[in-house]
Biopython code that builds the backbone (N, CA, C, O; Angstrom):
import numpy as np
from Bio.PDB.StructureBuilder import StructureBuilder

atoms = [
    (1, "MET", "N", (13.175, -3.418, -3.005)),
    (1, "MET", "CA", (13.903, -2.270, -3.483)),
    (1, "MET", "C", (15.198, -2.189, -2.698)),
    (1, "MET", "O", (15.214, -2.423, -1.489)),
    (2, "CYS", "N", (16.257, -1.867, -3.368)),
    (2, "CYS", "CA", (17.551, -1.706, -2.722)),
    (2, "CYS", "C", (17.465, -0.577, -1.697)),
    (2, "CYS", "O", (16.926, 0.490, -1.988)),
    (3, "THR", "N", (17.991, -0.812, -0.511)),
    (3, "THR", "CA", (17.916, 0.183, 0.554)),
    (3, "THR", "C", (18.599, 1.481, 0.157)),
    (3, "THR", "O", (18.141, 2.560, 0.531)),
    (4, "GLU", "N", (19.694, 1.392, -0.599)),
    (4, "GLU", "CA", (20.398, 2.594, -1.044)),
    (4, "GLU", "C", (19.492, 3.458, -1.915)),
    (4, "GLU", "O", (19.457, 4.678, -1.754)),
    (5, "ILE", "N", (18.769, 2.840, -2.824)),
    (5, "ILE", "CA", (17.878, 3.579, -3.720)),
    (5, "ILE", "C", (16.774, 4.237, -2.917)),
    (5, "ILE", "O", (16.462, 5.406, -3.146)),
    (6, "LEU", "N", (16.178, 3.517, -1.985)),
    (6, "LEU", "CA", (15.118, 4.077, -1.145)),
    (6, "LEU", "C", (15.645, 5.273, -0.360)),
    (6, "LEU", "O", (14.961, 6.291, -0.248)),
    (7, "SER", "N", (16.837, 5.160, 0.176)),
    (7, "SER", "CA", (17.437, 6.275, 0.922)),
    (7, "SER", "C", (17.667, 7.478, 0.024)),
    (7, "SER", "O", (17.430, 8.615, 0.434)),
    (8, "GLN", "N", (18.127, 7.238, -1.201)),
    (8, "GLN", "CA", (18.352, 8.329, -2.149)),
    (8, "GLN", "C", (17.047, 9.045, -2.464)),
    (8, "GLN", "O", (17.006, 10.274, -2.510)),
    (9, "ILE", "N", (15.995, 8.293, -2.679)),
    (9, "ILE", "CA", (14.697, 8.888, -2.992)),
    (9, "ILE", "C", (14.204, 9.713, -1.808)),
    (9, "ILE", "O", (13.727, 10.833, -1.990)),
    (10, "ARG", "N", (14.316, 9.176, -0.613)),
    (10, "ARG", "CA", (13.838, 9.893, 0.575)),
    (10, "ARG", "C", (14.651, 11.150, 0.850)),
    (10, "ARG", "O", (14.111, 12.135, 1.354)),
    (11, "SER", "N", (15.935, 11.133, 0.529)),
    (11, "SER", "CA", (16.777, 12.302, 0.805)),
    (11, "SER", "C", (16.502, 13.446, -0.165)),
    (11, "SER", "O", (16.867, 14.590, 0.107)),
    (12, "ARG", "N", (15.868, 13.149, -1.282)),
    (12, "ARG", "CA", (15.541, 14.181, -2.262)),
    (12, "ARG", "C", (14.072, 14.543, -2.102)),
    (12, "ARG", "O", (13.211, 13.951, -2.752)),
    (13, "ARG", "N", (13.788, 15.498, -1.252)),
    (13, "ARG", "CA", (12.408, 15.867, -0.919)),
    (13, "ARG", "C", (11.577, 16.183, -2.158)),
    (13, "ARG", "O", (10.407, 15.809, -2.235)),
    (14, "PHE", "N", (12.178, 16.870, -3.130)),
    (14, "PHE", "CA", (11.405, 17.211, -4.319)),
    (14, "PHE", "C", (10.962, 15.959, -5.050)),
    (14, "PHE", "O", (9.873, 15.928, -5.623)),
    (15, "ALA", "N", (11.786, 14.935, -5.038)),
    (15, "ALA", "CA", (11.422, 13.696, -5.713)),
    (15, "ALA", "C", (10.249, 13.024, -5.003)),
    (15, "ALA", "O", (9.365, 12.470, -5.657)),
    (16, "VAL", "N", (10.235, 13.068, -3.670)),
    (16, "VAL", "CA", (9.138, 12.460, -2.920)),
    (16, "VAL", "C", (7.828, 13.149, -3.273)),
    (16, "VAL", "O", (6.808, 12.486, -3.462)),
    (17, "LYS", "N", (7.848, 14.473, -3.364)),
    (17, "LYS", "CA", (6.635, 15.209, -3.735)),
    (17, "LYS", "C", (6.192, 14.850, -5.144)),
    (17, "LYS", "O", (5.003, 14.662, -5.399)),
    (18, "GLU", "N", (7.152, 14.756, -6.062)),
    (18, "GLU", "CA", (6.822, 14.406, -7.442)),
    (18, "GLU", "C", (6.293, 12.979, -7.538)),
    (18, "GLU", "O", (5.345, 12.710, -8.276)),
    (19, "ILE", "N", (6.904, 12.075, -6.798)),
    (19, "ILE", "CA", (6.447, 10.683, -6.794)),
    (19, "ILE", "C", (5.027, 10.604, -6.254)),
    (19, "ILE", "O", (4.175, 9.931, -6.833)),
    (20, "ALA", "N", (4.775, 11.284, -5.158)),
    (20, "ALA", "CA", (3.436, 11.276, -4.562)),
    (20, "ALA", "C", (2.405, 11.799, -5.556)),
    (20, "ALA", "O", (1.333, 11.212, -5.705)),
    (21, "ALA", "N", (2.721, 12.892, -6.231)),
    (21, "ALA", "CA", (1.789, 13.456, -7.205)),
    (21, "ALA", "C", (1.572, 12.495, -8.367)),
    (21, "ALA", "O", (0.440, 12.308, -8.811)),
    (22, "ALA", "N", (2.642, 11.885, -8.861)),
    (22, "ALA", "CA", (2.535, 10.966, -9.997)),
    (22, "ALA", "C", (1.739, 9.713, -9.646)),
    (22, "ALA", "O", (1.063, 9.140, -10.500)),
    (23, "CYS", "N", (1.823, 9.293, -8.389)),
    (23, "CYS", "CA", (1.130, 8.076, -7.942)),
    (23, "CYS", "C", (-0.224, 8.365, -7.310)),
    (23, "CYS", "O", (-0.960, 7.446, -6.951)),
    (24, "ASN", "N", (-0.550, 9.654, -7.175)),
    (24, "ASN", "CA", (-1.807, 10.068, -6.561)),
    (24, "ASN", "C", (-1.938, 9.547, -5.128)),
    (24, "ASN", "O", (-2.982, 9.039, -4.717)),
    (25, "VAL", "N", (-0.824, 9.696, -4.376)),
    (25, "VAL", "CA", (-0.805, 9.337, -2.960)),
    (25, "VAL", "C", (-0.166, 10.495, -2.195)),
    (25, "VAL", "O", (0.324, 11.447, -2.802)),
    (26, "THR", "N", (-0.172, 10.415, -0.878)),
    (26, "THR", "CA", (0.439, 11.474, -0.070)),
    (26, "THR", "C", (1.955, 11.270, 0.021)),
    (26, "THR", "O", (2.468, 10.175, -0.211)),
    (27, "THR", "N", (2.653, 12.351, 0.365)),
    (27, "THR", "CA", (4.096, 12.234, 0.572)),
    (27, "THR", "C", (4.387, 11.317, 1.760)),
    (27, "THR", "O", (5.406, 10.626, 1.785)),
    (28, "GLN", "N", (3.492, 11.317, 2.736)),
    (28, "GLN", "CA", (3.662, 10.437, 3.889)),
    (28, "GLN", "C", (3.603, 8.971, 3.459)),
    (28, "GLN", "O", (4.357, 8.139, 3.965)),
    (29, "ALA", "N", (2.708, 8.662, 2.530)),
    (29, "ALA", "CA", (2.608, 7.285, 2.041)),
    (29, "ALA", "C", (3.909, 6.866, 1.365)),
    (29, "ALA", "O", (4.416, 5.770, 1.600)),
    (30, "VAL", "N", (4.443, 7.747, 0.526)),
    (30, "VAL", "CA", (5.701, 7.442, -0.166)),
    (30, "VAL", "C", (6.817, 7.234, 0.852)),
    (30, "VAL", "O", (7.622, 6.313, 0.712)),
    (31, "SER", "N", (6.870, 8.070, 1.859)),
    (31, "SER", "CA", (7.922, 7.974, 2.870)),
    (31, "SER", "C", (7.851, 6.676, 3.667)),
    (31, "SER", "O", (8.855, 6.240, 4.231)),
    (32, "GLN", "N", (6.687, 6.063, 3.719)),
    (32, "GLN", "CA", (6.521, 4.827, 4.483)),
    (32, "GLN", "C", (6.800, 3.572, 3.660)),
    (32, "GLN", "O", (6.902, 2.478, 4.217)),
    (33, "TRP", "N", (6.924, 3.718, 2.350)),
    (33, "TRP", "CA", (7.173, 2.543, 1.517)),
    (33, "TRP", "C", (8.497, 1.893, 1.877)),
    (33, "TRP", "O", (9.517, 2.573, 1.998)),
    (34, "GLU", "N", (8.482, 0.586, 2.046)),
    (34, "GLU", "CA", (9.723, -0.168, 2.164)),
    (34, "GLU", "C", (10.096, -0.705, 0.797)),
    (34, "GLU", "O", (11.270, -0.927, 0.503)),
    (35, "LYS", "N", (9.089, -0.913, -0.035)),
    (35, "LYS", "CA", (9.272, -1.289, -1.438)),
    (35, "LYS", "C", (8.264, -0.485, -2.237)),
    (35, "LYS", "O", (7.171, -0.190, -1.752)),
    (36, "VAL", "N", (8.626, -0.136, -3.446)),
    (36, "VAL", "CA", (7.681, 0.571, -4.306)),
    (36, "VAL", "C", (6.583, -0.414, -4.680)),
    (36, "VAL", "O", (6.879, -1.487, -5.206)),
    (37, "PRO", "N", (5.328, -0.078, -4.422)),
    (37, "PRO", "CA", (4.244, -0.976, -4.814)),
    (37, "PRO", "C", (4.255, -1.205, -6.327)),
    (37, "PRO", "O", (4.530, -0.290, -7.102)),
    (38, "ARG", "N", (3.957, -2.420, -6.727)),
    (38, "ARG", "CA", (3.986, -2.806, -8.138)),
    (38, "ARG", "C", (3.208, -1.819, -9.000)),
    (38, "ARG", "O", (3.662, -1.445, -10.082)),
    (39, "LYS", "N", (2.034, -1.398, -8.524)),
    (39, "LYS", "CA", (1.195, -0.519, -9.340)),
    (39, "LYS", "C", (1.793, 0.875, -9.521)),
    (39, "LYS", "O", (1.345, 1.633, -10.381)),
    (40, "HIS", "N", (2.797, 1.218, -8.719)),
    (40, "HIS", "CA", (3.415, 2.539, -8.818)),
    (40, "HIS", "C", (4.800, 2.514, -9.467)),
    (40, "HIS", "O", (5.466, 3.546, -9.537)),
    (41, "LEU", "N", (5.234, 1.361, -9.936)),
    (41, "LEU", "CA", (6.575, 1.260, -10.517)),
    (41, "LEU", "C", (6.782, 2.202, -11.695)),
    (41, "LEU", "O", (7.811, 2.873, -11.776)),
    (42, "GLY", "N", (5.822, 2.260, -12.603)),
    (42, "GLY", "CA", (5.957, 3.114, -13.786)),
    (42, "GLY", "C", (6.153, 4.575, -13.430)),
    (42, "GLY", "O", (7.134, 5.185, -13.855)),
    (43, "PRO", "N", (5.235, 5.152, -12.654)),
    (43, "PRO", "CA", (5.401, 6.556, -12.285)),
    (43, "PRO", "C", (6.686, 6.832, -11.499)),
    (43, "PRO", "O", (7.349, 7.842, -11.734)),
    (44, "VAL", "N", (7.040, 5.948, -10.576)),
    (44, "VAL", "CA", (8.249, 6.162, -9.781)),
    (44, "VAL", "C", (9.485, 6.098, -10.676)),
    (44, "VAL", "O", (10.413, 6.891, -10.521)),
    (45, "SER", "N", (9.492, 5.166, -11.594)),
    (45, "SER", "CA", (10.609, 5.051, -12.525)),
    (45, "SER", "C", (10.746, 6.306, -13.381)),
    (45, "SER", "O", (11.855, 6.798, -13.589)),
    (46, "ARG", "N", (9.634, 6.823, -13.875)),
    (46, "ARG", "CA", (9.667, 8.038, -14.701)),
    (46, "ARG", "C", (10.164, 9.244, -13.906)),
    (46, "ARG", "O", (10.983, 10.018, -14.401)),
    (47, "VAL", "N", (9.678, 9.405, -12.691)),
    (47, "VAL", "CA", (10.046, 10.566, -11.878)),
    (47, "VAL", "C", (11.515, 10.505, -11.453)),
    (47, "VAL", "O", (12.215, 11.517, -11.495)),
    (48, "THR", "N", (11.981, 9.333, -11.046)),
    (48, "THR", "CA", (13.339, 9.216, -10.508)),
    (48, "THR", "C", (14.388, 8.937, -11.572)),
    (48, "THR", "O", (15.573, 9.203, -11.370)),
    (49, "GLY", "N", (13.950, 8.401, -12.704)),
    (49, "GLY", "CA", (14.915, 8.002, -13.724)),
    (49, "GLY", "C", (15.597, 6.684, -13.387)),
    (49, "GLY", "O", (16.577, 6.305, -14.027)),
    (50, "ILE", "N", (15.076, 5.988, -12.381)),
    (50, "ILE", "CA", (15.635, 4.698, -11.969)),
    (50, "ILE", "C", (14.809, 3.591, -12.610)),
    (50, "ILE", "O", (13.582, 3.584, -12.504)),
    (51, "ASP", "N", (15.475, 2.665, -13.270)),
    (51, "ASP", "CA", (14.812, 1.569, -13.960)),
    (51, "ASP", "C", (13.991, 0.717, -12.987)),
    (51, "ASP", "O", (14.398, 0.487, -11.848)),
    (52, "ALA", "N", (12.836, 0.256, -13.454)),
    (52, "ALA", "CA", (11.957, -0.570, -12.621)),
    (52, "ALA", "C", (12.673, -1.818, -12.109)),
    (52, "ALA", "O", (12.410, -2.269, -10.995)),
    (53, "HIS", "N", (13.578, -2.379, -12.916)),
    (53, "HIS", "CA", (14.339, -3.558, -12.488)),
    (53, "HIS", "C", (15.209, -3.250, -11.270)),
    (53, "HIS", "O", (15.436, -4.120, -10.429)),
    (54, "GLN", "N", (15.694, -2.018, -11.178)),
    (54, "GLN", "CA", (16.507, -1.623, -10.026)),
    (54, "GLN", "C", (15.632, -1.311, -8.815)),
    (54, "GLN", "O", (16.016, -1.580, -7.677)),
    (55, "LEU", "N", (14.462, -0.744, -9.067)),
    (55, "LEU", "CA", (13.555, -0.408, -7.972)),
    (55, "LEU", "C", (13.008, -1.653, -7.287)),
    (55, "LEU", "O", (12.914, -1.701, -6.060)),
    (56, "ARG", "N", (12.648, -2.660, -8.079)),
    (56, "ARG", "CA", (12.044, -3.881, -7.534)),
    (56, "ARG", "C", (12.613, -5.110, -8.232)),
    (56, "ARG", "O", (11.898, -5.759, -8.996)),
    (57, "PRO", "N", (13.868, -5.445, -7.994)),
    (57, "PRO", "CA", (14.446, -6.620, -8.654)),
    (57, "PRO", "C", (13.706, -7.910, -8.313)),
    (57, "PRO", "O", (13.741, -8.866, -9.087)),
    (58, "ASP", "N", (13.042, -7.946, -7.167)),
    (58, "ASP", "CA", (12.300, -9.140, -6.768)),
    (58, "ASP", "C", (11.160, -9.451, -7.725)),
    (58, "ASP", "O", (10.777, -10.613, -7.862)),
    (59, "LEU", "N", (10.614, -8.451, -8.385)),
    (59, "LEU", "CA", (9.514, -8.678, -9.323)),
    (59, "LEU", "C", (10.003, -9.210, -10.660)),
    (59, "LEU", "O", (9.218, -9.733, -11.450)),
    (60, "PHE", "N", (11.288, -9.078, -10.912)),
    (60, "PHE", "CA", (11.843, -9.496, -12.188)),
    (60, "PHE", "C", (12.763, -10.699, -12.040)),
    (60, "PHE", "O", (13.488, -11.032, -12.978)),
    (61, "SER", "N", (12.753, -11.353, -10.893)),
    (61, "SER", "CA", (13.668, -12.461, -10.634)),
    (61, "SER", "C", (13.432, -13.640, -11.568)),
    (61, "SER", "O", (14.382, -14.348, -11.902)),
    (62, "ASP", "N", (12.189, -13.876, -12.002)),
    (62, "ASP", "CA", (11.908, -14.973, -12.923)),
    (62, "ASP", "C", (12.577, -14.742, -14.266)),
    (62, "ASP", "O", (13.036, -15.693, -14.899)),
    (63, "GLU", "N", (12.640, -13.487, -14.711)),
    (63, "GLU", "CA", (13.329, -13.163, -15.957)),
    (63, "GLU", "C", (14.801, -13.527, -15.844)),
    (63, "GLU", "O", (15.384, -14.070, -16.783)),
    (64, "ASN", "N", (15.401, -13.230, -14.701)),
    (64, "ASN", "CA", (16.814, -13.516, -14.500)),
    (64, "ASN", "C", (17.076, -15.017, -14.475)),
    (64, "ASN", "O", (18.103, -15.473, -14.978)),
    (65, "LYS", "N", (16.163, -15.788, -13.900)),
    (65, "LYS", "CA", (16.333, -17.237, -13.833)),
    (65, "LYS", "C", (16.224, -17.873, -15.208)),
    (65, "LYS", "O", (16.884, -18.877, -15.477)),
    (66, "ALA", "N", (15.397, -17.301, -16.089)),
    (66, "ALA", "CA", (15.198, -17.857, -17.425)),
    (66, "ALA", "C", (16.407, -17.612, -18.315)),
    (66, "ALA", "O", (16.619, -18.350, -19.277)),
    (67, "ALA", "N", (17.195, -16.604, -18.019)),
    (67, "ALA", "CA", (18.345, -16.253, -18.864)),
    (67, "ALA", "C", (19.508, -17.189, -18.644)),
    (67, "ALA", "O", (20.553, -17.034, -19.276)),
]
sb = StructureBuilder()
sb.init_structure("model")
sb.init_model(0)
sb.init_chain("A")
sb.init_seg("    ")
for serial, (resi, resn, name, xyz) in enumerate(atoms, 1):
    if name == "N":
        sb.init_residue(resn, " ", resi, " ")
    sb.init_atom(name, np.array(xyz, "f"), 0.0, 1.0, " ", f" {name:<3s}", serial, name[0])
structure = sb.get_structure()
């Protein structure tokens, strides 16, 4: 995940609470993420409005190589 995006998410406390609720984890767990776990990409994308490709470009790198 891009460090800028992670910083933006952490600076918006309400988003961290919403992300935690959507992912069924604690706010502390969300705050400790260095990358959004693959299984939580959908909920995090919905809550933040940030595309999954932007949240975890490393998971989509094969798509980019095929293009």
